[in-house]
PDB file of N, CA, C and O in Angstrom:
ATOM      1  N   UNK A   1      60.878  12.414 -18.948  1.00  0.00           N
ATOM      2  CA  UNK A   1      62.476  12.197 -18.301  1.00  0.00           C
ATOM      3  C   UNK A   1      62.222  13.647 -16.841  1.00  0.00           C
ATOM      4  O   UNK A   1      61.677  14.751 -16.839  1.00  0.00           O
ATOM      5  N   UNK A   2      62.906  12.882 -15.879  1.00  0.00           N
ATOM      6  CA  UNK A   2      62.999  13.937 -14.862  1.00  0.00           C
ATOM      7  C   UNK A   2      64.414  14.654 -15.410  1.00  0.00           C
ATOM      8  O   UNK A   2      65.221  14.437 -16.313  1.00  0.00           O
ATOM      9  N   UNK A   3      64.235  15.670 -14.297  1.00  0.00           N
ATOM     10  CA  UNK A   3      65.652  16.857 -14.416  1.00  0.00           C
ATOM     11  C   UNK A   3      65.549  16.966 -12.832  1.00  0.00           C
ATOM     12  O   UNK A   3      64.578  16.744 -12.110  1.00  0.00           O
ATOM     13  N   UNK A   4      66.613  17.302 -12.562  1.00  0.00           N
ATOM     14  CA  UNK A   4      67.006  17.752 -11.417  1.00  0.00           C
ATOM     15  C   UNK A   4      66.375  19.326 -11.236  1.00  0.00           C
ATOM     16  O   UNK A   4      66.030  19.935 -12.248  1.00  0.00           O
ATOM     17  N   UNK A   5      66.266  19.838 -10.131  1.00  0.00           N
ATOM     18  CA  UNK A   5      65.698  21.012  -9.821  1.00  0.00           C
ATOM     19  C   UNK A   5      66.450  21.974 -10.123  1.00  0.00           C
ATOM     20  O   UNK A   5      65.829  22.989 -10.438  1.00  0.00           O
ATOM     21  N   UNK A   6      67.752  22.064 -10.156  1.00  0.00           N
ATOM     22  CA  UNK A   6      68.520  22.421 -10.360  1.00  0.00           C
ATOM     23  C   UNK A   6      68.882  23.179 -11.499  1.00  0.00           C
ATOM     24  O   UNK A   6      69.302  24.332 -11.600  1.00  0.00           O
ATOM     25  N   UNK A   7      68.604  22.180 -12.451  1.00  0.00           N
ATOM     26  CA  UNK A   7      68.655  22.196 -13.888  1.00  0.00           C
ATOM     27  C   UNK A   7      66.869  23.074 -14.649  1.00  0.00           C
ATOM     28  O   UNK A   7      66.712  23.915 -15.535  1.00  0.00           O
ATOM     29  N   UNK A   8      65.926  22.375 -13.804  1.00  0.00           N
ATOM     30  CA  UNK A   8      64.532  23.221 -14.213  1.00  0.00           C
ATOM     31  C   UNK A   8      64.586  24.963 -14.669  1.00  0.00           C
ATOM     32  O   UNK A   8      65.113  25.977 -14.211  1.00  0.00           O
ATOM     33  N   UNK A   9      63.651  24.589 -15.918  1.00  0.00           N
ATOM     34  CA  UNK A   9      63.221  25.975 -15.981  1.00  0.00           C
ATOM     35  C   UNK A   9      62.357  27.044 -15.505  1.00  0.00           C
ATOM     36  O   UNK A   9      61.235  26.543 -15.587  1.00  0.00           O
ATOM     37  N   UNK A  10      62.243  28.081 -15.110  1.00  0.00           N
ATOM     38  CA  UNK A  10      61.639  29.009 -14.077  1.00  0.00           C
ATOM     39  C   UNK A  10      60.519  28.926 -14.480  1.00  0.00           C
ATOM     40  O   UNK A  10      60.349  28.486 -15.617  1.00  0.00           O
ATOM     41  N   UNK A  11      59.461  29.298 -13.725  1.00  0.00           N
ATOM     42  CA  UNK A  11      58.340  29.328 -14.309  1.00  0.00           C
ATOM     43  C   UNK A  11      57.046  28.457 -14.197  1.00  0.00           C
ATOM     44  O   UNK A  11      55.883  28.754 -13.923  1.00  0.00           O
ATOM     45  N   UNK A  12      57.903  26.805 -14.627  1.00  0.00           N
ATOM     46  CA  UNK A  12      57.328  25.888 -15.140  1.00  0.00           C
ATOM     47  C   UNK A  12      56.240  25.100 -13.731  1.00  0.00           C
ATOM     48  O   UNK A  12      56.800  24.895 -12.655  1.00  0.00           O
ATOM     49  N   UNK A  13      54.944  24.775 -13.867  1.00  0.00           N
ATOM     50  CA  UNK A  13      54.431  23.829 -12.712  1.00  0.00           C
ATOM     51  C   UNK A  13      55.383  22.299 -13.129  1.00  0.00           C
ATOM     52  O   UNK A  13      55.391  21.857 -14.278  1.00  0.00           O
ATOM     53  N   UNK A  14      55.929  21.821 -12.297  1.00  0.00           N
ATOM     54  CA  UNK A  14      56.704  20.269 -11.983  1.00  0.00           C
ATOM     55  C   UNK A  14      56.281  19.701 -10.608  1.00  0.00           C
ATOM     56  O   UNK A  14      55.928  20.324  -9.607  1.00  0.00           O
ATOM     57  N   UNK A  15      56.395  18.430 -10.789  1.00  0.00           N
ATOM     58  CA  UNK A  15      55.739  17.306  -9.504  1.00  0.00           C
ATOM     59  C   UNK A  15      57.358  16.968  -9.419  1.00  0.00           C
ATOM     60  O   UNK A  15      58.118  16.719 -10.355  1.00  0.00           O
ATOM     61  N   UNK A  16      57.616  17.032  -8.145  1.00  0.00           N
ATOM     62  CA  UNK A  16      58.497  16.077  -7.105  1.00  0.00           C
ATOM     63  C   UNK A  16      58.046  14.122  -7.485  1.00  0.00           C
ATOM     64  O   UNK A  16      57.155  13.274  -7.436  1.00  0.00           O
ATOM     65  N   UNK A  17      59.520  14.398  -7.864  1.00  0.00           N
ATOM     66  CA  UNK A  17      59.390  12.739  -8.440  1.00  0.00           C
ATOM     67  C   UNK A  17      59.893  11.701  -7.503  1.00  0.00           C
ATOM     68  O   UNK A  17      59.384  10.602  -7.282  1.00  0.00           O
ATOM     69  N   UNK A  18      60.999  12.228  -6.971  1.00  0.00           N
ATOM     70  CA  UNK A  18      62.232  11.364  -6.521  1.00  0.00           C
ATOM     71  C   UNK A  18      63.305  12.259  -5.660  1.00  0.00           C
ATOM     72  O   UNK A  18      64.041  13.036  -6.268  1.00  0.00           O
ATOM     73  N   UNK A  19      63.374  12.146  -4.348  1.00  0.00           N
ATOM     74  CA  UNK A  19      64.769  12.698  -3.569  1.00  0.00           C
ATOM     75  C   UNK A  19      65.526  12.078  -3.311  1.00  0.00           C
ATOM     76  O   UNK A  19      65.171  11.329  -2.402  1.00  0.00           O
ATOM     77  N   UNK A  20      66.754  11.888  -3.700  1.00  0.00           N
ATOM     78  CA  UNK A  20      67.852  11.301  -3.371  1.00  0.00           C
ATOM     79  C   UNK A  20      68.514  11.835  -1.861  1.00  0.00           C
ATOM     80  O   UNK A  20      69.273  12.804  -1.862  1.00  0.00           O
ATOM     81  N   UNK A  21      68.207  11.215  -0.745  1.00  0.00           N
ATOM     82  CA  UNK A  21      68.624  11.706   0.465  1.00  0.00           C
ATOM     83  C   UNK A  21      68.621  10.735   1.537  1.00  0.00           C
ATOM     84  O   UNK A  21      67.836   9.787   1.550  1.00  0.00           O
ATOM     85  N   UNK A  22      69.377  10.923   2.325  1.00  0.00           N
ATOM     86  CA  UNK A  22      69.289  10.085   3.601  1.00  0.00           C
ATOM     87  C   UNK A  22      68.177  10.401   4.017  1.00  0.00           C
ATOM     88  O   UNK A  22      67.531  11.285   3.453  1.00  0.00           O
ATOM     89  N   UNK A  23      67.660   9.660   5.231  1.00  0.00           N
ATOM     90  CA  UNK A  23      66.522   9.682   6.034  1.00  0.00           C
ATOM     91  C   UNK A  23      66.316  11.276   6.154  1.00  0.00           C
ATOM     92  O   UNK A  23      65.550  11.993   5.510  1.00  0.00           O
ATOM     93  N   UNK A  24      67.234  11.619   7.176  1.00  0.00           N
ATOM     94  CA  UNK A  24      67.429  12.984   7.951  1.00  0.00           C
ATOM     95  C   UNK A  24      67.127  13.968   7.359  1.00  0.00           C
ATOM     96  O   UNK A  24      66.154  14.639   7.703  1.00  0.00           O
ATOM     97  N   UNK A  25      68.070  14.354   6.091  1.00  0.00           N
ATOM     98  CA  UNK A  25      67.353  14.916   4.790  1.00  0.00           C
ATOM     99  C   UNK A  25      65.848  15.383   4.672  1.00  0.00           C
ATOM    100  O   UNK A  25      65.196  16.392   4.940  1.00  0.00           O
ATOM    101  N   UNK A  26      65.620  14.061   4.102  1.00  0.00           N
ATOM    102  CA  UNK A  26      64.500  13.948   3.236  1.00  0.00           C
ATOM    103  C   UNK A  26      63.260  14.662   4.571  1.00  0.00           C
ATOM    104  O   UNK A  26      62.353  15.453   4.313  1.00  0.00           O
ATOM    105  N   UNK A  27      63.565  14.137   5.840  1.00  0.00           N
ATOM    106  CA  UNK A  27      62.486  14.316   7.096  1.00  0.00           C
ATOM    107  C   UNK A  27      62.198  15.701   6.844  1.00  0.00           C
ATOM    108  O   UNK A  27      61.033  15.943   6.528  1.00  0.00           O
ATOM    109  N   UNK A  28      63.178  16.870   6.929  1.00  0.00           N
ATOM    110  CA  UNK A  28      63.483  18.244   7.179  1.00  0.00           C
ATOM    111  C   UNK A  28      62.509  18.401   6.030  1.00  0.00           C
ATOM    112  O   UNK A  28      61.358  18.766   6.270  1.00  0.00           O
ATOM    113  N   UNK A  29      62.949  18.118   4.671  1.00  0.00           N
ATOM    114  CA  UNK A  29      62.330  18.409   3.544  1.00  0.00           C
ATOM    115  C   UNK A  29      60.764  18.446   3.527  1.00  0.00           C
ATOM    116  O   UNK A  29      59.920  19.252   3.135  1.00  0.00           O
ATOM    117  N   UNK A  30      60.751  17.289   4.090  1.00  0.00           N
ATOM    118  CA  UNK A  30      59.408  16.818   4.342  1.00  0.00           C
ATOM    119  C   UNK A  30      58.235  17.743   5.133  1.00  0.00           C
ATOM    120  O   UNK A  30      57.053  17.962   4.868  1.00  0.00           O
ATOM    121  N   UNK A  31      59.180  18.209   6.298  1.00  0.00           N
ATOM    122  CA  UNK A  31      58.637  19.297   7.122  1.00  0.00           C
ATOM    123  C   UNK A  31      58.100  20.420   6.462  1.00  0.00           C
ATOM    124  O   UNK A  31      56.989  20.891   6.706  1.00  0.00           O
ATOM    125  N   UNK A  32      58.981  20.891   5.535  1.00  0.00           N
ATOM    126  CA  UNK A  32      59.116  22.321   4.702  1.00  0.00           C
ATOM    127  C   UNK A  32      57.309  22.053   3.537  1.00  0.00           C
ATOM    128  O   UNK A  32      56.504  22.877   3.103  1.00  0.00           O
ATOM    129  N   UNK A  33      57.363  20.810   3.458  1.00  0.00           N
ATOM    130  CA  UNK A  33      56.346  20.518   2.488  1.00  0.00           C
ATOM    131  C   UNK A  33      56.814  19.909   1.137  1.00  0.00           C
ATOM    132  O   UNK A  33      56.025  19.659   0.225  1.00  0.00           O
ATOM    133  N   UNK A  34      57.974  19.718   1.081  1.00  0.00           N
ATOM    134  CA  UNK A  34      58.580  18.936  -0.352  1.00  0.00           C
ATOM    135  C   UNK A  34      58.807  17.482  -0.049  1.00  0.00           C
ATOM    136  O   UNK A  34      59.786  16.910   0.430  1.00  0.00           O
ATOM    137  N   UNK A  35      57.712  17.066  -0.431  1.00  0.00           N
ATOM    138  CA  UNK A  35      57.501  15.909  -0.795  1.00  0.00           C
ATOM    139  C   UNK A  35      57.108  14.929  -2.035  1.00  0.00           C
ATOM    140  O   UNK A  35      56.017  15.070  -2.586  1.00  0.00           O
ATOM    141  N   UNK A  36      57.864  14.115  -2.379  1.00  0.00           N
ATOM    142  CA  UNK A  36      57.127  13.016  -3.712  1.00  0.00           C
ATOM    143  C   UNK A  36      56.077  13.673  -3.836  1.00  0.00           C
ATOM    144  O   UNK A  36      55.471  14.211  -2.909  1.00  0.00           O
ATOM    145  N   UNK A  37      55.779  13.684  -4.968  1.00  0.00           N
ATOM    146  CA  UNK A  37      53.960  14.133  -5.736  1.00  0.00           C
ATOM    147  C   UNK A  37      53.838  15.486  -5.470  1.00  0.00           C
ATOM    148  O   UNK A  37      52.745  15.919  -5.834  1.00  0.00           O
ATOM    149  N   UNK A  38      54.565  16.307  -4.969  1.00  0.00           N
ATOM    150  CA  UNK A  38      53.827  17.410  -4.712  1.00  0.00           C
ATOM    151  C   UNK A  38      54.385  18.555  -5.536  1.00  0.00           C
ATOM    152  O   UNK A  38      55.551  18.818  -5.830  1.00  0.00           O
ATOM    153  N   UNK A  39      53.439  19.064  -5.783  1.00  0.00           N
ATOM    154  CA  UNK A  39      53.775  20.488  -7.382  1.00  0.00           C
ATOM    155  C   UNK A  39      54.321  21.601  -6.797  1.00  0.00           C
ATOM    156  O   UNK A  39      53.666  22.208  -5.949  1.00  0.00           O
ATOM    157  N   UNK A  40      55.258  21.913  -7.069  1.00  0.00           N
ATOM    158  CA  UNK A  40      56.115  23.247  -7.391  1.00  0.00           C
ATOM    159  C   UNK A  40      56.139  23.857  -8.417  1.00  0.00           C
ATOM    160  O   UNK A  40      55.543  23.617  -9.468  1.00  0.00           O
ATOM    161  N   UNK A  41      57.224  25.142  -8.010  1.00  0.00           N
ATOM    162  CA  UNK A  41      57.302  25.937  -9.437  1.00  0.00           C
ATOM    163  C   UNK A  41      58.522  27.058  -9.112  1.00  0.00           C
ATOM    164  O   UNK A  41      58.403  28.082  -8.438  1.00  0.00           O
ATOM    165  N   UNK A  42      59.762  26.546  -9.811  1.00  0.00           N
ATOM    166  CA  UNK A  42      60.654  27.733  -9.483  1.00  0.00           C
ATOM    167  C   UNK A  42      60.556  28.958  -9.952  1.00  0.00           C
ATOM    168  O   UNK A  42      60.401  29.186 -11.152  1.00  0.00           O
ATOM    169  N   UNK A  43      60.650  30.025  -8.895  1.00  0.00           N
ATOM    170  CA  UNK A  43      60.580  31.111  -9.871  1.00  0.00           C
ATOM    171  C   UNK A  43      61.749  31.988  -9.200  1.00  0.00           C
ATOM    172  O   UNK A  43      61.159  32.975  -8.760  1.00  0.00           O
ATOM    173  N   UNK A  44      62.636  32.068  -9.008  1.00  0.00           N
ATOM    174  CA  UNK A  44      63.980  32.196  -8.814  1.00  0.00           C
ATOM    175  C   UNK A  44      65.282  31.112  -8.819  1.00  0.00           C
ATOM    176  O   UNK A  44      65.395  30.038  -8.228  1.00  0.00           O
ATOM    177  N   UNK A  45      66.038  31.682  -9.548  1.00  0.00           N
ATOM    178  CA  UNK A  45      67.653  30.991  -9.793  1.00  0.00           C
ATOM    179  C   UNK A  45      68.704  31.976  -9.385  1.00  0.00           C
ATOM    180  O   UNK A  45      68.787  33.192  -9.555  1.00  0.00           O
ATOM    181  N   UNK A  46      69.555  31.023  -8.741  1.00  0.00           N
ATOM    182  CA  UNK A  46      70.890  31.917  -8.200  1.00  0.00           C
ATOM    183  C   UNK A  46      71.957  31.258  -8.862  1.00  0.00           C
ATOM    184  O   UNK A  46      71.867  30.155  -9.401  1.00  0.00           O
ATOM    185  N   UNK A  47      73.231  32.154  -8.786  1.00  0.00           N
ATOM    186  CA  UNK A  47      74.287  32.084  -9.716  1.00  0.00           C
ATOM    187  C   UNK A  47      74.498  30.483  -9.804  1.00  0.00           C
ATOM    188  O   UNK A  47      74.250  29.734 -10.749  1.00  0.00           O
ATOM    189  N   UNK A  48      75.253  30.068  -8.005  1.00  0.00           N
ATOM    190  CA  UNK A  48      75.415  28.168  -7.828  1.00  0.00           C
ATOM    191  C   UNK A  48      74.605  27.442  -7.571  1.00  0.00           C
ATOM    192  O   UNK A  48      74.718  26.756  -6.555  1.00  0.00           O
ATOM    193  N   UNK A  49      73.640  27.348  -8.293  1.00  0.00           N
ATOM    194  CA  UNK A  49      72.535  26.455  -8.830  1.00  0.00           C
ATOM    195  C   UNK A  49      71.279  26.354  -7.574  1.00  0.00           C
ATOM    196  O   UNK A  49      70.364  25.535  -7.667  1.00  0.00           O
ATOM    197  N   UNK A  50      71.404  27.291  -6.446  1.00  0.00           N
ATOM    198  CA  UNK A  50      70.161  27.484  -5.911  1.00  0.00           C
ATOM    199  C   UNK A  50      69.115  28.090  -6.221  1.00  0.00           C
ATOM    200  O   UNK A  50      69.355  28.933  -7.085  1.00  0.00           O
ATOM    201  N   UNK A  51      67.753  28.045  -5.832  1.00  0.00           N
ATOM    202  CA  UNK A  51      66.561  28.444  -6.517  1.00  0.00           C
ATOM    203  C   UNK A  51      65.695  28.913  -5.275  1.00  0.00           C
ATOM    204  O   UNK A  51      65.957  28.982  -4.075  1.00  0.00           O
ATOM    205  N   UNK A  52      64.912  29.117  -5.788  1.00  0.00           N
ATOM    206  CA  UNK A  52      63.650  29.521  -4.723  1.00  0.00           C
ATOM    207  C   UNK A  52      62.604  28.231  -5.326  1.00  0.00           C
ATOM    208  O   UNK A  52      63.084  27.524  -6.213  1.00  0.00           O
ATOM    209  N   UNK A  53      61.437  27.985  -4.927  1.00  0.00           N
ATOM    210  CA  UNK A  53      60.469  28.004  -5.151  1.00  0.00           C
ATOM    211  C   UNK A  53      59.484  28.220  -4.711  1.00  0.00           C
ATOM    212  O   UNK A  53      59.637  28.758  -3.615  1.00  0.00           O
ATOM    213  N   UNK A  54      58.081  28.046  -5.069  1.00  0.00           N
ATOM    214  CA  UNK A  54      56.669  27.979  -4.530  1.00  0.00           C
ATOM    215  C   UNK A  54      55.859  26.673  -4.091  1.00  0.00           C
ATOM    216  O   UNK A  54      55.389  25.788  -4.805  1.00  0.00           O
ATOM    217  N   UNK A  55      55.847  26.748  -3.378  1.00  0.00           N
ATOM    218  CA  UNK A  55      54.608  25.723  -2.995  1.00  0.00           C
ATOM    219  C   UNK A  55      53.718  25.792  -1.629  1.00  0.00           C
ATOM    220  O   UNK A  55      53.935  25.825  -0.418  1.00  0.00           O
ATOM    221  N   UNK A  56      52.626  25.796  -2.484  1.00  0.00           N
ATOM    222  CA  UNK A  56      51.292  25.930  -1.975  1.00  0.00           C
ATOM    223  C   UNK A  56      51.170  27.483  -1.459  1.00  0.00           C
ATOM    224  O   UNK A  56      50.345  27.813  -0.608  1.00  0.00           O
ATOM    225  N   UNK A  57      52.017  28.324  -2.026  1.00  0.00           N
ATOM    226  CA  UNK A  57      51.894  29.825  -1.721  1.00  0.00           C
ATOM    227  C   UNK A  57      52.981  30.211  -0.891  1.00  0.00           C
ATOM    228  O   UNK A  57      53.191  31.341  -0.448  1.00  0.00           O
ATOM    229  N   UNK A  58      53.878  28.842  -0.660  1.00  0.00           N
ATOM    230  CA  UNK A  58      54.793  29.888   0.169  1.00  0.00           C
ATOM    231  C   UNK A  58      56.214  29.392  -0.654  1.00  0.00           C
ATOM    232  O   UNK A  58      56.393  28.351  -1.287  1.00  0.00           O
ATOM    233  N   UNK A  59      57.168  30.543  -0.400  1.00  0.00           N
ATOM    234  CA  UNK A  59      58.366  30.351  -0.905  1.00  0.00           C
ATOM    235  C   UNK A  59      59.599  29.827  -0.279  1.00  0.00           C
ATOM    236  O   UNK A  59      59.993  30.332   0.773  1.00  0.00           O
ATOM    237  N   UNK A  60      60.266  28.816  -0.862  1.00  0.00           N
ATOM    238  CA  UNK A  60      61.327  28.316  -0.272  1.00  0.00           C
ATOM    239  C   UNK A  60      62.657  28.380  -0.819  1.00  0.00           C
ATOM    240  O   UNK A  60      62.786  28.032  -1.992  1.00  0.00           O
ATOM    241  N   UNK A  61      63.663  28.761  -0.178  1.00  0.00           N
ATOM    242  CA  UNK A  61      64.847  28.663  -0.345  1.00  0.00           C
ATOM    243  C   UNK A  61      65.555  27.586  -0.359  1.00  0.00           C
ATOM    244  O   UNK A  61      65.937  27.079   0.695  1.00  0.00           O
ATOM    245  N   UNK A  62      65.850  27.053  -1.582  1.00  0.00           N
ATOM    246  CA  UNK A  62      66.928  25.724  -1.399  1.00  0.00           C
ATOM    247  C   UNK A  62      68.308  26.170  -2.153  1.00  0.00           C
ATOM    248  O   UNK A  62      68.550  27.115  -2.903  1.00  0.00           O
ATOM    249  N   UNK A  63      69.131  25.079  -1.636  1.00  0.00           N
ATOM    250  CA  UNK A  63      70.544  25.686  -1.871  1.00  0.00           C
ATOM    251  C   UNK A  63      70.761  24.893  -3.010  1.00  0.00           C
ATOM    252  O   UNK A  63      69.866  24.114  -3.340  1.00  0.00           O
ATOM    253  N   UNK A  64      72.418  24.998  -4.062  1.00  0.00           N
ATOM    254  CA  UNK A  64      72.601  24.049  -4.486  1.00  0.00           C
ATOM    255  C   UNK A  64      72.844  22.827  -4.650  1.00  0.00           C
ATOM    256  O   UNK A  64      72.769  22.218  -5.717  1.00  0.00           O
ATOM    257  N   UNK A  65      73.244  22.266  -3.284  1.00  0.00           N
ATOM    258  CA  UNK A  65      73.964  21.208  -3.580  1.00  0.00           C
ATOM    259  C   UNK A  65      72.439  20.111  -3.540  1.00  0.00           C
ATOM    260  O   UNK A  65      72.304  19.051  -4.152  1.00  0.00           O
ATOM    261  N   UNK A  66      71.294  20.876  -2.495  1.00  0.00           N
ATOM    262  CA  UNK A  66      70.177  20.421  -2.165  1.00  0.00           C
ATOM    263  C   UNK A  66      69.163  20.061  -3.857  1.00  0.00           C
ATOM    264  O   UNK A  66      68.717  18.980  -4.240  1.00  0.00           O
ATOM    265  N   UNK A  67      69.087  21.345  -4.493  1.00  0.00           N
ATOM    266  CA  UNK A  67      68.656  21.309  -5.331  1.00  0.00           C
ATOM    267  C   UNK A  67      69.103  20.409  -6.285  1.00  0.00           C
ATOM    268  O   UNK A  67      68.186  20.053  -7.025  1.00  0.00           O
ATOM    269  N   UNK A  68      70.266  19.870  -6.560  1.00  0.00           N
ATOM    270  CA  UNK A  68      70.592  18.710  -7.745  1.00  0.00           C
ATOM    271  C   UNK A  68      70.214  17.156  -7.105  1.00  0.00           C
ATOM    272  O   UNK A  68      70.201  16.128  -7.781  1.00  0.00           O
ATOM    273  N   UNK A  69      69.878  17.252  -5.467  1.00  0.00           N
ATOM    274  CA  UNK A  69      68.753  15.781  -5.527  1.00  0.00           C
ATOM    275  C   UNK A  69      67.329  15.334  -5.650  1.00  0.00           C
ATOM    276  O   UNK A  69      66.726  14.263  -5.579  1.00  0.00           O
ATOM    277  N   UNK A  70      66.962  16.926  -5.918  1.00  0.00           N
ATOM    278  CA  UNK A  70      65.179  16.849  -6.004  1.00  0.00           C
ATOM    279  C   UNK A  70      64.867  17.111  -7.295  1.00  0.00           C
ATOM    280  O   UNK A  70      64.907  18.163  -7.933  1.00  0.00           O
ATOM    281  N   UNK A  71      64.507  15.854  -7.633  1.00  0.00           N
ATOM    282  CA  UNK A  71      64.072  15.716  -9.069  1.00  0.00           C
ATOM    283  C   UNK A  71      62.667  15.680  -9.280  1.00  0.00           C
ATOM    284  O   UNK A  71      61.828  15.151  -8.550  1.00  0.00           O
ATOM    285  N   UNK A  72      62.475  16.347 -10.443  1.00  0.00           N
ATOM    286  CA  UNK A  72      61.237  17.010 -10.904  1.00  0.00           C
ATOM    287  C   UNK A  72      60.974  16.189 -12.368  1.00  0.00           C
ATOM    288  O   UNK A  72      61.783  15.522 -13.013  1.00  0.00           O
ATOM    289  N   UNK A  73      59.538  16.484 -12.658  1.00  0.00           N
ATOM    290  CA  UNK A  73      58.741  15.945 -13.883  1.00  0.00           C
ATOM    291  C   UNK A  73      57.632  17.415 -14.679  1.00  0.00           C
ATOM    292  O   UNK A  73      57.183  18.441 -14.170  1.00  0.00           O
ATOM    293  N   UNK A  74      57.549  16.940 -15.864  1.00  0.00           N
ATOM    294  CA  UNK A  74      56.134  18.257 -15.850  1.00  0.00           C
ATOM    295  C   UNK A  74      55.131  17.944 -15.158  1.00  0.00           C
ATOM    296  O   UNK A  74      54.973  16.798 -14.737  1.00  0.00           O
ATOM    297  N   UNK A  75      54.364  18.840 -14.952  1.00  0.00           N
ATOM    298  CA  UNK A  75      52.898  18.453 -14.390  1.00  0.00           C
ATOM    299  C   UNK A  75      51.921  18.542 -15.562  1.00  0.00           C
ATOM    300  O   UNK A  75      51.833  19.455 -16.383  1.00  0.00           O
ATOM    301  N   UNK A  76      51.292  17.559 -15.491  1.00  0.00           N
ATOM    302  CA  UNK A  76      50.233  17.499 -16.521  1.00  0.00           C
ATOM    303  C   UNK A  76      49.075  17.426 -16.302  1.00  0.00           C
ATOM    304  O   UNK A  76      48.272  17.381 -17.234  1.00  0.00           O
TER     305      UNK A  76
END
């Protein structure tokens, strides 16, 4: 079962399975490397739902509203 990036536990390798955004927002996230089927790991969480993820060695900060629309599954 998928969960949002906002509720994803710290330090767990996950894979993006779905992003519920309009094309413009999805395009920008794709430019940052956040795409469906990409592996990421949440390494830090903020009080209002934001988080910092690691993708290909790069750290990317994601605000709470965006994190709520990125869905992930555990990586097998």
